[in-house]
N, C-alpha and C positions, 0 to 999 in steps of 0.2 A: 242927890246924896245917896239914896238907896241904891241906885244903879251902880255908882262907883264902889259902894261898900260890897255889893254882890260880886262885882268884877274882881275886887281885891280878894274876896273870900274864895272865889274860884281859883285864882292864881295861887293863893296860899294853901289851898287844898291839894292841888296837883303837884306843885313844885317839890315838896319834900319827898313825895312818893316817887316821882320821876328821878330825882337826884339819887335816892336810895337804890332804885333799880339799876340805874346806870353805874353807880359805884359797885354794886354787887356783880354786875356783868364784867366790869373792868377787873375786879378781884378774881373772878372766875377765869378771865383771860390769862392772868399771870400763872395759873396752874395748868393751862391747856397746852397739850403737846401735839394733839392730832389736828390735822387740817380741817376736818369736819367741825370740830369744836370751835375753831377760829371763825369759820364761815357762819356758824350759828350765832356766835356772840356779836360779830360785826353787823350782821343783818338785823339782829334784835335791837342793838343800840341805834342803828339807823331808823328802824321802824318806830321805836319809842320816841326818839327825838323828833321825827317827822310828825307823829301824832301830837306831841306836846306843842310843836310849832303851830299846828292847825288849831289846837285849843287856845293858845295865846292869841292867834290872829283873830279868831271868831269871838274871843272875849273882848278884845279892844275894838274890833270893827265887825259888829254882828250883821254884816251884809251877806245874807245867805244866798243871794243871787250868784255869788262867786262859786257856789257849789257846782254850778252848771258850766263853769269856765273850763276850757280845754286844759290849761296848765294844772288846775286842781285835780281834774279827773285823772290825768297822767300821773301826778305825784301820788295820789291816793291809790291808784292801781299798782304802782311800783311798791308801795308799802304793803299792800295786800299780797302781792306776789312774793315779796320777801318773806312774809309770814307763812305762806304756803310752803316755800322752800325750807324754811326753818323747821316747820312741822314735819315734813317728809324726812329730812335728815335726822332729826331727833328720834322719830319713830324707828327709822332704819337702824340707828345705833342703839336704841333702848331695848328692842325686842330680844336680841341675843345676849345682852349684858347680864351680869350677875344680879343687877338691881331688879330685874324682872323675875325674881325667884318665886313670888307668890302666884298661885294658879290664876288669880283674878287680874294680875297685872297686865298681861297681854290683851285680854278682852277689853279692859278699861282703856288701854292705849289705842286700840282699834276704834273704840267708840269716840274717843276724844279726837282722833285724827279725822274720822268721818265727819264729826261736827264742825271741826275747823275748816275742812275742805268745803263742806256745804255752806257754812257761814260766809267764807270768803268769796265763794262763787256767787252766792246770793247778793252780797254787797257789790261785786263787780257788775252783775246783771242790773241791779237797781241804779248803779252809777251811770252805766252806758246805754240804758234803754232810751228810746226816743219817745 
């Protein structure tokens, strides 16, 4: 009983947040005119849905030996690479924009980009190491 309750709790916790995020990205897509914005939105939606699918899968079937399977490694790597691409495009478009008008905006964007690249690289290393 507890196990089922916890599984339901996990799903009920993540589903509204994922749905709200995807709805916000779709709303943003309606306002997007630039190709870079479309690429960012599509890759983010794919990454979020892929992560949510993994959460659902491991919630219903907590067989963590699947983490070492080749299809999982490839899918997770694709998600991480999509996030790296999104980060780089967003950084490239943010730095010259008027939104980066505060003196601390660009250093903060650089620090966030470095953290994202480092984190994704670390996860890829941990995923593919032997």
